[in-house]
TORVOFI-139781 format. One record per residue (C-alpha): residue number from 1; y negated, x, z. Coordinates in nm, 4 decimals, always signed. Layout:
REC  resi         v         u         w
REC   NUM         Y         X         Z
...
This chain:
REC  resi         v         u         w
REC     1  -12.4913   -6.3178  +13.4685
REC     2  -12.4565   -6.6923  +13.4760
REC     3  -12.0846   -6.7483  +13.4440
REC     4  -11.8009   -6.9980  +13.4599
REC     5  -11.6841   -7.1161  +13.8002
REC     6  -11.4662   -6.8575  +13.9774
REC     7  -11.3269   -7.0223  +14.2938
REC     8  -11.0290   -6.7859  +14.3139
REC     9  -11.2630   -6.4866  +14.3061
REC    10  -11.4788   -6.6440  +14.5781
REC    11  -11.1682   -6.6890  +14.7921
REC    12  -11.0684   -6.3246  +14.7361
REC    13  -11.4181   -6.1862  +14.8011
REC    14  -11.4586   -6.3819  +15.1249
REC    15  -11.1598   -6.1950  +15.2673
REC    16  -11.3346   -5.8603  +15.2140
REC    17  -11.6198   -5.9465  +15.4526
REC    18  -11.4801   -6.1468  +15.7477
REC    19  -11.7688   -6.0460  +15.9735
REC    20  -11.9917   -6.2700  +15.7608
REC    21  -11.7356   -6.5271  +15.6547
REC    22  -11.4939   -6.5671  +15.9444
REC    23  -11.4759   -6.9468  +15.9663
REC    24  -11.1813   -7.0748  +15.7593
REC    25  -11.3264   -7.4278  +15.7337
REC    26  -11.6579   -7.2923  +15.5991
REC    27  -11.4774   -7.0601  +15.3593
REC    28  -11.2761   -7.3550  +15.2240
REC    29  -11.6049   -7.5392  +15.1606
REC    30  -11.7467   -7.2379  +14.9738
REC    31  -11.4349   -7.2206  +14.7561
REC    32  -11.4681   -7.5948  +14.6847
REC    33  -11.8380   -7.5504  +14.6038
REC    34  -11.7436   -7.2704  +14.3649
REC    35  -11.5464   -7.5224  +14.1582
REC    36  -11.8584   -7.7187  +14.0601
REC    37  -12.1825   -7.5311  +14.1336
REC    38  -12.3900   -7.3108  +13.9051
REC    39  -12.2231   -6.9716  +13.9315
REC    40  -12.3570   -6.6198  +13.8940
REC    41  -12.1347   -6.3149  +13.8957
REC    42  -12.1483   -5.9392  +13.8955
REC    43  -11.8525   -5.7713  +13.7288
REC    44  -11.7413   -5.4110  +13.7441
REC    45  -11.6674   -5.1980  +13.4381
REC    46  -11.3138   -5.3408  +13.4231
REC    47  -11.4575   -5.6954  +13.4084
REC    48  -11.3451   -5.7903  +13.7590
REC    49  -11.5755   -6.0141  +13.9618
REC    50  -11.7235   -5.8124  +14.2502
REC    51  -12.0032   -6.0520  +14.3478
REC    52  -12.0715   -6.4250  +14.3288
REC    53  -12.3773   -6.6378  +14.3988
REC    54  -12.3821   -7.0160  +14.3821
REC    55  -12.7155   -7.1777  +14.2969
REC    56  -12.8279   -7.5358  +14.3518
REC    57  -13.1415   -7.7183  +14.2463
REC    58  -13.3279   -7.9577  +14.4766
REC    59  -13.6211   -8.0286  +14.2457
REC    60  -13.7274   -7.8979  +13.9059
REC    61  -13.9509   -7.6439  +14.0799
REC    62  -13.7095   -7.5306  +14.3545
REC    63  -13.3712   -7.3591  +14.3293
REC    64  -13.1602   -7.2429  +14.6225
REC    65  -12.9197   -6.9567  +14.6706
REC    66  -12.6461   -7.1691  +14.8243
REC    67  -12.4014   -6.8858  +14.8834
REC    68  -12.3658   -6.5163  +14.8052
REC    69  -12.0762   -6.2787  +14.8572
REC    70  -12.0287   -5.9220  +14.7362
REC    71  -11.7061   -5.7273  +14.7766
REC    72  -11.7365   -5.4834  +15.0656
REC    73  -11.6514   -5.1937  +14.8333
REC    74  -11.9655   -5.2744  +14.6323
REC    75  -12.2097   -5.2929  +14.9262
REC    76  -12.4993   -5.0540  +14.8729
REC    77  -12.4383   -5.0104  +14.4993
REC    78  -12.7138   -5.2459  +14.3836
REC    79  -12.4744   -5.5189  +14.2680
REC    80  -12.6236   -5.7829  +14.4973
REC    81  -12.9795   -5.6786  +14.4176
REC    82  -12.9135   -5.6982  +14.0431
REC    83  -12.7599   -6.0437  +14.0839
REC    84  -13.0576   -6.1757  +14.2863
REC    85  -13.3091   -6.0331  +14.0396
REC    86  -13.1272   -6.1884  +13.7430
REC    87  -13.1158   -6.5246  +13.9198
REC    88  -13.4885   -6.5098  +14.0026
REC    89  -13.5773   -6.4306  +13.6414
REC    90  -13.3558   -6.7088  +13.5074
REC    91  -13.4612   -6.9870  +13.7445
REC    92  -13.8271   -6.8913  +13.6868
REC    93  -13.7644   -6.9166  +13.3106
REC    94  -13.6163   -7.2642  +13.3695
REC    95  -13.9271   -7.3808  +13.5556
REC    96  -13.8682   -7.2979  +13.9209
REC    97  -14.1659   -7.1724  +14.1159
REC    98  -13.9709   -7.1225  +14.4387
REC    99  -13.6285   -6.9826  +14.5239
REC   100  -13.4937   -7.0370  +14.8737
REC   101  -13.2000   -6.9220  +15.0821
REC   102  -13.0718   -7.0185  +15.4265
REC   103  -12.9121   -6.7636  +15.6582
REC   104  -12.8485   -6.7010  +16.0252
REC   105  -13.1773   -6.6709  +16.2134
REC   106  -13.2755   -6.3679  +16.4186
REC   107  -13.2754   -6.5679  +16.7434
REC   108  -12.8958   -6.5219  +16.7296
REC   109  -12.8706   -6.1430  +16.7313
REC   110  -12.6004   -6.0259  +16.4940
REC   111  -12.6091   -5.6811  +16.3281
REC   112  -12.4397   -5.8107  +16.0143
REC   113  -12.6987   -6.0827  +15.9649
REC   114  -12.9739   -5.8313  +16.0419
REC   115  -12.8458   -5.6592  +15.7263
REC   116  -12.8401   -5.9909  +15.5403
REC   117  -13.2010   -6.0721  +15.6296
REC   118  -13.3078   -5.7179  +15.5396
REC   119  -13.1343   -5.7538  +15.2015
REC   120  -13.3077   -6.0820  +15.1239
REC   121  -13.6457   -5.9399  +15.2264
REC   122  -13.5851   -5.6312  +15.0116
REC   123  -13.5296   -5.8471  +14.7025
REC   124  -13.8430   -6.0564  +14.7636
REC   125  -13.7658   -6.3378  +15.0075
REC   126  -14.0002   -6.4112  +15.2985
REC   127  -13.8995   -6.5787  +15.6260
REC   128  -14.0456   -6.9279  +15.6330
REC   129  -13.9000   -7.1116  +15.9317
REC   130  -13.6106   -7.0983  +16.1759
REC   131  -13.4652   -7.4401  +16.2497
REC   132  -13.1676   -7.6019  +16.4241
REC   133  -12.9962   -7.7218  +16.1068
REC   134  -12.6353   -7.6238  +16.1822
REC   135  -12.6093   -7.6085  +16.5638
REC   136  -12.7713   -7.4385  +16.8656
REC   137  -12.5571   -7.1253  +16.8373
REC   138  -12.6225   -7.0999  +16.4633
REC   139  -12.9994   -7.1056  +16.4039
REC   140  -13.0910   -7.1442  +16.0374
REC   141  -13.3578   -6.9187  +15.8907
REC   142  -13.5099   -7.0557  +15.5718
REC   143  -13.6375   -6.7787  +15.3470
REC   144  -13.8335   -6.8317  +15.0260
REC   145  -13.9210   -6.6269  +14.7212
REC   146  -14.2307   -6.7342  +14.5283
REC   147  -14.1637   -6.7086  +14.1540
REC   148  -14.5190   -6.7354  +14.0203
């Protein structure tokens, strides 16, 4: 669901998956982003946040999944898939025709990011382009989901 900002939960969730989020300076930026950006959460039956996605808008027709994290204990339960599907439905309802996400490109082999790319493809994103946005060792894969 779209929710209030939950920076403390983002900070806690990042610690559960250090193989994806192992750069303290990047993690600090995500926590800062979580103070202001549109926030989506998945909560367990006890109401605890087990997943967070931050969404940004570049144009009226294009939203971006800026950041997603799901507690390791929830991997494979459908929590992330449910969150992505809810976001796609909502941003489409608000006029977006395209949803995008950036992740580590396949030219930097990493089994964890193989899983990430597979997840995004499973929920409807298509690889669009791999570019040198961050640095040479961190190729950026832009993936898009058409919402029409």
